[in-house]
C-alpha positions as CSV (number, residue, x, y, z in Angstrom):
1,X,30.9,-9.5,-13.5
2,X,30.7,-7.7,-10.2
3,X,26.9,-7.6,-10.2
4,X,26.3,-11.3,-11.1
5,X,24.3,-13.3,-8.6
6,X,23.4,-16.9,-8.0
7,X,19.7,-16.0,-7.8
8,X,17.4,-16.7,-10.6
9,X,16.7,-13.7,-12.9
10,X,15.1,-13.1,-16.2
11,X,17.8,-15.2,-17.9
12,X,17.2,-18.2,-15.8
13,X,13.9,-19.8,-15.1
14,X,12.9,-21.4,-11.7
15,X,11.3,-24.8,-11.4
16,X,7.5,-24.5,-11.0
17,X,6.3,-23.9,-7.5
18,X,9.7,-22.6,-6.3
19,X,10.7,-19.1,-5.2
20,X,14.1,-17.4,-5.3
21,X,13.9,-16.8,-1.6
22,X,13.0,-19.3,1.1
23,X,9.5,-19.3,2.5
24,X,9.8,-19.3,6.3
25,X,6.1,-19.3,7.1
26,X,3.4,-21.8,6.2
27,X,0.4,-21.3,3.9
28,X,-1.9,-20.7,6.9
29,X,0.3,-17.8,8.2
30,X,0.3,-16.2,4.7
31,X,-3.5,-16.5,4.5
32,X,-3.9,-14.9,7.9
33,X,-1.5,-12.1,7.2
34,X,-3.1,-11.4,3.8
35,X,-6.0,-9.9,5.7
36,X,-4.4,-9.0,9.1
37,X,-2.0,-6.5,7.6
38,X,-4.8,-4.3,5.9
39,X,-7.0,-4.6,9.0
40,X,-4.2,-3.5,11.4
41,X,-3.1,-0.7,9.1
42,X,-6.8,0.4,8.7
43,X,-7.3,0.5,12.5
44,X,-4.2,2.6,12.9
45,X,-5.3,4.9,10.1
46,X,-8.8,5.3,11.6
47,X,-7.4,6.0,15.1
48,X,-5.1,8.7,13.6
49,X,-8.0,10.3,11.7
50,X,-10.1,10.3,14.8
51,X,-7.3,11.8,16.9
52,X,-6.7,14.5,14.4
53,X,-10.5,15.3,14.2
54,X,-10.7,15.4,18.0
55,X,-7.9,18.0,18.2
56,X,-7.4,17.6,22.0
57,X,-11.1,18.0,22.7
58,X,-13.4,15.5,24.3
59,X,-14.0,12.2,22.6
60,X,-17.4,12.3,20.9
61,X,-19.5,9.8,19.0
62,X,-18.7,11.7,15.8
63,X,-15.0,11.2,16.3
64,X,-15.5,7.5,16.8
65,X,-17.8,7.2,13.8
66,X,-15.3,9.1,11.6
67,X,-12.4,6.9,12.8
68,X,-14.3,3.6,12.2
69,X,-15.6,4.7,8.8
70,X,-12.1,5.9,7.9
71,X,-10.6,2.5,9.0
72,X,-13.3,0.6,7.0
73,X,-12.7,2.8,3.9
74,X,-8.9,2.3,4.2
75,X,-9.2,-1.5,4.4
76,X,-11.6,-1.7,1.5
77,X,-9.5,0.6,-0.7
78,X,-6.3,-1.2,0.3
79,X,-7.7,-4.6,-0.6
80,X,-9.1,-3.3,-3.9
81,X,-5.7,-1.7,-4.8
82,X,-3.9,-4.9,-3.9
83,X,-6.2,-7.0,-5.9
84,X,-6.2,-4.7,-8.9
85,X,-2.5,-3.9,-8.9
86,X,-1.5,-7.6,-8.8
87,X,-3.0,-8.1,-12.3
88,X,-1.5,-5.0,-13.9
89,X,1.8,-4.3,-15.7
90,X,4.5,-2.0,-14.4
91,X,3.2,1.5,-14.9
92,X,-0.5,0.9,-14.0
93,X,0.6,-1.1,-11.0
94,X,2.7,1.8,-9.7
95,X,0.0,4.2,-10.5
96,X,-2.6,2.2,-8.5
97,X,-0.5,2.4,-5.4
98,X,0.4,6.0,-6.0
99,X,-3.3,7.0,-6.2
100,X,-4.1,5.0,-3.1
101,X,-1.2,6.5,-1.1
102,X,-2.0,10.0,-2.3
103,X,-5.7,9.8,-1.4
104,X,-4.9,8.3,2.0
105,X,-2.3,10.9,2.8
106,X,-4.5,13.8,1.4
107,X,-7.5,12.8,3.6
108,X,-5.3,12.4,6.7
109,X,-3.6,15.8,6.1
110,X,-7.0,17.5,5.5
111,X,-8.1,16.4,9.0
112,X,-5.2,18.4,10.4
113,X,-6.9,21.7,9.3
114,X,-4.7,22.5,6.3
115,X,-5.9,24.2,3.2
116,X,-7.2,22.2,0.2
117,X,-4.4,23.5,-2.0
118,X,-1.7,22.5,0.5
119,X,-3.3,19.0,1.2
120,X,-3.5,18.5,-2.6
121,X,0.1,19.5,-3.2
122,X,1.5,17.4,-0.5
123,X,-0.6,14.4,-1.4
124,X,0.6,14.8,-5.0
125,X,4.2,14.8,-3.8
126,X,3.5,11.6,-1.8
127,X,1.9,10.0,-4.8
128,X,4.8,10.9,-7.0
129,X,7.2,9.4,-4.5
130,X,5.2,6.2,-4.1
131,X,4.9,5.9,-7.9
132,X,8.7,6.2,-8.3
133,X,9.4,3.6,-5.7
134,X,6.7,1.2,-7.0
135,X,7.8,1.7,-10.6
136,X,11.4,0.9,-9.6
137,X,10.6,-2.0,-7.3
138,X,8.1,-3.8,-9.6
139,X,10.6,-5.0,-12.2
140,X,12.7,-6.5,-9.5
141,X,9.9,-8.8,-8.5
142,X,8.4,-9.6,-11.8
143,X,9.0,-12.0,-14.7
144,X,9.9,-11.3,-18.3
145,X,6.3,-10.7,-19.3
146,X,5.9,-8.0,-16.7
147,X,3.8,-10.1,-14.3
148,X,4.4,-10.5,-10.6
149,X,6.0,-13.8,-9.5
């Protein structure tokens, strides 16, 4: 078979505690990155929101407050989506990430001064795209019961 591979799949079980790919980093690095990634993404998101709100004007306390609150909301929602999606099967898992991405993009786009209809339509397109990618990717990284490995 041209598509056969030596990697473990649904037809072949792995020994407990092993992974089909080598783990280059240690447990400490994974623990740090578990929170570092959402925090860094949240800070970038908050900066982007504040920059769009500022619109080439002077930096104000309101801009900074909006940026920090946006960053905090992004980190909290990202962590909640990650914790929730990890326990779900294929479709709800993909839907969780689609809703998160759609909301994040919609809020960011609305800061640019676009109409509500346009922001809603574009965020719906982003959500549909994220749903399709997550729905396709999830079975590639799950086991026969539909749970993540």
